[in-house]
C-alpha positions in Angstrom: 3.0 32.3 0.1 5.1 30.5 2.5 8.2 32.9 1.8 10.6 32.7 4.7 14.0 33.7 5.5 16.7 30.8 5.2 20.3 30.3 6.3 22.8 31.0 3.6 24.3 27.7 2.2 27.6 27.6 1.5 28.9 27.0 -2.1 32.3 26.3 -3.6 33.6 29.6 -3.1 37.3 28.4 -3.9 36.2 27.3 -7.5 34.2 30.3 -8.0 37.1 32.6 -7.2 39.6 30.7 -9.5 37.3 31.0 -12.3 36.6 34.7 -11.4 40.7 35.4 -11.3 40.9 33.9 -14.8 38.2 36.2 -16.1 39.6 39.3 -14.5 43.0 38.8 -15.9 41.9 38.5 -19.3 39.7 41.7 -18.8 42.8 43.5 -17.4 44.6 42.8 -20.5 42.2 44.5 -22.9 42.5 48.2 -23.4 39.7 50.4 -21.7 37.4 51.1 -24.6 33.8 52.1 -25.3 31.4 49.6 -26.9 29.1 50.5 -29.4 25.8 49.3 -30.8 25.4 49.4 -34.4 22.5 49.5 -36.6 23.0 48.8 -40.5 21.2 49.9 -43.2 19.0 46.9 -43.1 18.2 47.3 -39.4 20.6 44.5 -38.4 22.1 45.4 -34.8 25.8 44.4 -34.1 28.2 45.2 -31.3 31.8 46.5 -31.8 34.7 48.3 -29.8 35.1 50.4 -32.9 32.9 53.0 -33.8 31.4 52.8 -37.4 31.9 55.6 -40.1 28.5 56.8 -39.5 28.5 57.8 -35.9 25.0 58.8 -35.6 23.9 54.9 -35.8 26.4 54.0 -33.0 25.1 54.2 -29.5 27.6 53.6 -26.4 26.2 50.6 -24.2 26.5 49.9 -20.5 26.6 46.8 -18.4 24.6 43.8 -19.9 24.4 45.3 -23.4 21.9 48.2 -22.0 22.2 51.7 -23.6 24.2 54.2 -21.3 21.2 56.9 -22.2 17.8 57.0 -20.8 18.7 58.4 -17.1 21.4 56.2 -16.5 25.5 56.8 -17.3 27.7 54.1 -18.7 29.5 51.9 -16.1 33.6 52.2 -15.9 35.1 49.6 -18.2 36.4 47.3 -15.4 33.0 47.3 -13.9 31.3 46.8 -17.1 33.4 43.8 -17.8 32.6 42.3 -14.4 29.0 43.0 -14.6 28.7 41.6 -17.9 30.3 38.2 -17.0 28.8 37.7 -13.7 25.5 39.9 -13.6 23.8 40.3 -10.1 20.0 39.8 -9.6 18.2 40.1 -6.3 15.0 38.7 -5.6 12.8 40.5 -2.9 9.6 40.9 -1.4 8.0 43.8 0.4 7.8 42.1 3.8 11.4 40.8 3.9 13.4 42.5 6.2 16.8 40.8 5.1 15.7 41.8 1.6 16.5 45.2 2.3 19.6 44.7 4.1 20.8 42.9 1.2 19.8 45.8 -1.3 21.7 48.3 0.8 24.8 46.4 0.6 24.8 46.0 -3.0 24.0 49.9 -3.1 26.7 51.2 -0.9 29.3 49.1 -2.6 28.1 50.2 -6.1 27.2 46.7 -7.5 24.7 47.5 -10.5 22.1 44.8 -10.1 18.5 44.0 -11.4 15.8 43.3 -8.6 12.7 41.3 -9.1 10.0 41.1 -6.8 7.9 38.2 -5.5 4.6 39.1 -4.6 1.9 36.8 -6.2 1.5 32.8 -6.4 3.1 32.9 -10.0 6.3 34.8 -8.7 6.6 32.3 -5.8 6.3 29.3 -8.1 8.7 30.8 -10.5 11.2 31.3 -7.5 10.7 27.7 -6.5 11.6 26.5 -9.9 14.7 28.8 -9.8 16.2 28.1 -6.5 14.3 25.1 -5.3 12.7 26.9 -2.2 10.7 30.1 -1.4 12.9 31.6 0.6 14.2 35.2 0.3 16.2 37.1 -0.3 17.8 35.2 -3.1 20.9 36.5 -5.1 22.6 35.1 -8.2 26.2 36.3 -9.2 26.4 35.0 -12.7 25.5 31.2 -12.5 25.9 31.2 -8.7 22.9 31.1 -6.1 22.9 32.4 -2.8 20.1 31.8 -0.6 19.2 33.9 2.5 21.4 36.8 3.6 24.8 37.0 5.3 26.9 40.0 5.0 30.1 38.0 5.0 28.8 35.5 2.6 27.6 38.1 -0.2 30.9 39.8 0.3 32.9 37.1 -0.3 31.3 36.2 -3.5 31.2 39.6 -4.9 35.1 40.0 -3.9 35.2 36.4 -5.9 33.7 37.9 -8.9 36.0 40.9 -9.0 33.5 43.6 -8.1 35.1 46.7 -6.5 35.1 46.7 -3.0 34.4 50.4 -2.8 31.6 52.1 -5.2 33.1 53.1 -8.7 29.7 54.1 -10.1 29.2 57.6 -11.8 27.1 59.9 -9.5 24.4 59.7 -12.2 23.9 56.2 -12.2 20.6 54.5 -11.3 19.7 50.9 -11.1 16.6 49.7 -12.9 13.4 50.0 -10.9 12.6 46.6 -9.5 10.0 44.5 -11.7 7.8 41.5 -10.9 9.3 38.1 -11.4 6.7 37.1 -13.5 5.1 39.2 -16.0 1.5 38.5 -16.6 0.0 39.6 -19.8 -3.6 39.1 -20.7 -4.2 37.3 -23.9 -6.0 39.4 -26.6 -9.7 38.2 -26.9 -10.0 35.6 -29.9 -12.5 37.2 -32.4 -14.3 34.7 -34.4 -14.1 35.4 -38.4 -17.9 35.7 -38.5 -17.9 38.2 -35.7 -16.0 40.7 -37.6 -18.4 41.2 -40.4 -22.1 42.2 -40.1 -24.6 39.6 -41.3 -26.6 41.2 -43.8 -29.7 39.8 -45.4 -29.7 39.2 -48.9 -31.7 42.2 -50.4 -35.2 41.5 -51.8 -35.7 42.6 -55.1 -38.0 45.8 -55.6 -41.3 45.4 -57.0 -41.7 47.0 -60.6 -43.8 50.4 -60.3 -47.2 49.7 -61.0 -48.7 51.2 -64.4 -51.7 53.1 -63.1 -52.5 54.8 -66.3 -54.2 51.7 -67.5 -54.9 50.5 -64.1 -56.5 53.6 -62.3 -57.2 51.5 -59.1 -53.8 50.0 -58.9 -55.0 46.5 -58.7 -52.3 43.7 -58.8 -53.0 40.3 -60.6 
C-alpha cells in the first residue's frame, strides 16, 4: 500500500501554544463539576452541568461526550476539558514500528486517544485524503496534524494543548479499542417488488358435476 515512515514536519507550535493557553485559562476558571446527559420525555438528548430532577434520566459523560460507563471511568475534570477541545487520534498499521512507540508515549502520559488502523486500500486512500500522504504514524491533536513520530515533537504539542505531563487517568480507564479508518458496510441486496410475491396463475373455474342419473355413461356434449 506504499505506507512508509515520514520525518515530522514542523508546524506553527507558537500559535498552537497561544491558542491552548487561552482555552486552558477559560477552562481553569470554571468550577469542577460533572456533565450530565439528559434524556427528555420526548426522547430528546441534551447536555448540562446541572443534574435534572429525574436523576435516572441523567448519565455522567466523559471526554468527547462518551458515557463514563461501559468499562471506562470518567476522566478528571481538567483532562476532560482538554480532551474535548483537542481530541487526540492516532493512525497506525500493524507493520509500523514507530506507531507502537507513539502509542506507548500517549499511554504512558495518560492521554486519552482514539486509534484508527490503516490496513486496506480504502484505508490508505482515506489517509491520503486526510493528511495528503500515506505515511504512518499520523497524529492529530485537535486540528493540528503531525506526520511521523518524534518524541520531542509530540511532547511539545501535547504540552501546548494542555495535556498533563504525567498521567491523571483513573486506574480503571481504558482507551477504546482500535477501529479501521474506513468501515465497509455491505449494501443490502435490492429486492424487486415482483420477487417478493409468488406469481400465481389464475385459478381455472371448476367444471360442474356431471349428472349421471340421466346420463349413466357420463358422456359430455
